[in-house]
VOGU-3710 file (C-alpha; in Angstrom, 3 decimals, decimal comma):
1> xxxxxxxxxx> 0,034/0,097/-0,053  1,284/3,283/-0,929  1,695/6,371/1,412  -1,052/8,197/-0,530  -3,415/5,519/0,577  -2,271/5,406/4,171  -1,157/9,009/5,252  -4,111/11,146/5,971  -3,921/15,101/5,523  -5,359/18,124/6,989
11> xxxxxxxxxx> -8,340/19,052/7,028  -9,107/15,507/8,064  -10,538/15,786/11,454  -8,808/12,783/12,894  -5,571/14,559/12,980  -7,073/16,730/15,684  -8,157/13,941/17,959  -6,411/12,684/20,837  -4,884/9,306/20,478  -5,610/6,304/22,868
21> xxxxxxxxxx> -2,940/4,786/25,046  -1,771/1,518/24,155  -2,084/-1,002/26,907  -0,373/-3,957/25,508  1,845/-4,430/22,542  0,019/-6,842/20,523  0,440/-8,240/17,038  -1,877/-5,454/15,895  0,064/-2,690/17,392  3,368/-4,320/15,808
31> xxxxxxxxxx> 1,450/-4,372/12,415  0,822/-0,742/13,020  4,255/0,201/13,625  5,254/-1,474/10,613  2,804/0,254/8,486  4,002/3,649/9,870  7,671/2,905/9,040  6,802/1,800/5,539  4,502/4,797/4,825  7,225/7,144/5,920
41> xxxxxxxxxx> 9,974/5,462/3,760  7,417/5,457/0,581  6,652/8,997/1,180  10,143/9,800/1,288  11,015/7,779/-1,822  8,755/10,196/-3,755  10,582/13,495/-2,465  14,127/13,892/-3,673  14,743/16,883/-1,155  13,093/15,649/1,896
51> xxxxxxxxxx> 13,681/13,099/4,586  10,888/10,947/6,199  11,746/12,063/9,794  8,838/10,605/11,818  5,371/9,681/11,882  2,459/9,310/14,523  0,039/6,400/14,255  -2,875/9,151/14,024  -1,363/10,030/10,428  -2,400/6,820/9,078
61> xxxxxxxxxx> -5,682/6,842/10,608  -4,861/4,693/13,794  -5,518/6,627/17,065  -2,786/4,974/19,195  -0,306/6,862/21,058  2,698/5,670/18,894  5,329/7,390/17,153  8,388/6,227/14,944  11,372/8,500/14,474  14,037/8,007/12,302
71> xxxxxxxxxx> 17,422/6,907/13,882  19,664/8,909/11,597  18,581/12,141/10,354  21,813/12,756/8,487  21,927/9,405/6,294  19,097/8,638/4,015  20,309/5,277/3,435  19,788/4,250/7,153  16,136/3,448/7,095  15,794/2,272/10,788
81> xxxxxxxxxx> 13,676/3,726/13,364  13,094/4,191/16,952  9,637/3,448/18,188  7,997/5,303/21,016  4,639/4,106/22,577  2,660/6,195/24,920  5,304/9,009/24,658  5,043/11,895/27,201  7,063/14,861/27,753  8,473/14,964/31,304
91> xxxxxxxxxx> 10,394/18,232/31,021  10,881/21,008/28,633  14,201/22,722/29,004  16,692/25,282/27,504  15,612/28,088/25,441  12,676/28,605/22,999  14,103/28,562/19,340  12,183/29,106/15,962  13,141/26,737/13,101  11,360/25,282/10,062
101> xxxxxxxxxx> 8,989/22,344/10,489  7,131/20,162/8,004  4,590/17,466/8,115  3,836/14,487/6,145  0,226/15,158/6,881  0,443/18,803/5,765  1,089/18,635/2,071  4,176/20,877/0,821  3,783/23,407/3,558  6,541/24,344/5,933
111> xxxxxxxxxx> 6,455/26,871/8,908  8,653/28,615/11,379  7,726/26,982/14,849  8,836/27,898/18,269  9,861/24,977/20,455  12,123/24,250/23,400  15,716/23,195/22,294  15,941/20,486/24,958  13,299/17,915/26,214  13,017/14,896/28,440
121> xxxxxxxxxx> 10,506/12,156/27,522  9,190/8,934/28,814  7,923/6,197/26,646  7,697/2,462/26,055  9,870/0,926/23,180  8,670/-1,778/20,629  9,147/-4,596/23,505  6,876/-2,640/25,967  10,108/-1,714/28,106  10,167/1,815/29,495
131> xxxxxxxxxx> 12,617/4,359/27,889  13,718/7,633/28,999  15,380/10,133/26,495  17,003/13,408/27,191  17,162/15,127/23,817  18,325/18,409/22,507  18,394/20,272/19,146  16,588/18,721/16,094  15,718/15,394/17,900  14,133/17,644/20,871
141> xxxxxxxxxx> 12,034/19,397/17,983  10,854/16,263/16,357  9,949/14,607/19,726  7,785/17,586/20,608  6,282/17,641/17,121  5,336/14,007/17,201  4,065/14,114/20,908  1,732/17,136/19,604  0,248/14,714/17,118  -0,760/12,022/19,732
151> xxxxxxxxxx> -2,543/14,893/21,471  -4,244/16,132/18,416  -2,148/19,204/17,919  -0,488/20,228/14,641  2,717/22,252/14,027  0,700/25,027/12,421  -1,041/25,484/15,668  1,910/26,945/17,269  2,345/29,769/14,728  0,242/32,644/15,858
161> xxxxxxxxxx> -0,817/35,339/13,473  2,594/35,497/11,810  1,797/35,966/8,038  5,272/35,562/7,047  5,942/32,222/8,818  4,648/29,630/5,967  6,708/28,466/3,139  6,525/25,927/0,329  9,252/23,597/-0,886  9,778/24,108/-4,633
171> xxxxxxxxxx> 10,818/21,344/-7,033  14,600/22,392/-6,734  14,558/21,908/-2,997  14,179/25,626/-1,909  11,757/27,186/0,450  9,687/30,057/-0,870  7,344/32,014/1,209  3,606/31,341/0,933  0,735/33,608/0,565  -1,092/33,768/3,933
181> xxxxxxxxxx> -4,416/34,382/2,534  -4,062/31,490/0,146  -3,012/29,106/3,069  -5,555/30,460/5,470  -8,491/29,597/2,737  -6,972/25,965/2,400  -8,903/24,983/5,665  -5,868/23,350/7,384  -6,196/25,901/10,396  -8,023/24,917/13,521
191> x> -11,309/26,532/13,916
//
C-alpha cells in the first residue's frame, strides 16, 4: 500500500483527535508500527529533497499513542527507526528557538515554529520496556512535534498570526514564502 493510501492530511478531522493509550504491545500494534515505518519510507521515496523523519500512528488513521522516529537524520540510506509508545514529555528545558518544520500530513507546507531546544521524555519501546530520553536540538524538536500529534495538535497551531511564517518547498528544494491568504483559505487551520 502506498503512502498516498495510508497517510491522512489536513483538513481530516482525525488529525485533531487525541490518540488512545496502548495497554499492551500486541500483533495488531506491531503491524501498525510496521505500516508507519513503511508509509514514512514510501513518502520519502517520492521526495528527492526531503527526509521522512517521523510519523505518529494517527497520521495513518490509527488512533494509538505511537510514534516512529528515524534513527539517523543525516543518512537517508539508514532506514531504521526508534519506536515510542505512549510518549510523554516529562520536562521542557533550555531556550525556545524558532525553526522550520514540515509534516507528512500537511502537504508541501513548512512553517517557522517556536519550540524548546531541550526535552526529556518517557515512553515504551517496541518490546513494551520503559525508555527515558534526554534530547536536544533537532531531535528535541521532532519529539515535541510527534507528541503533539498524539495529542491532536499540529505544528501550524504553534504559529500565531505570523503572516510571514509559512513556506512551500519548490521542485529544486528551496523554501519560498507562501501567501498567507492562500494558506488560510486551504482549511488546514484549527477553527
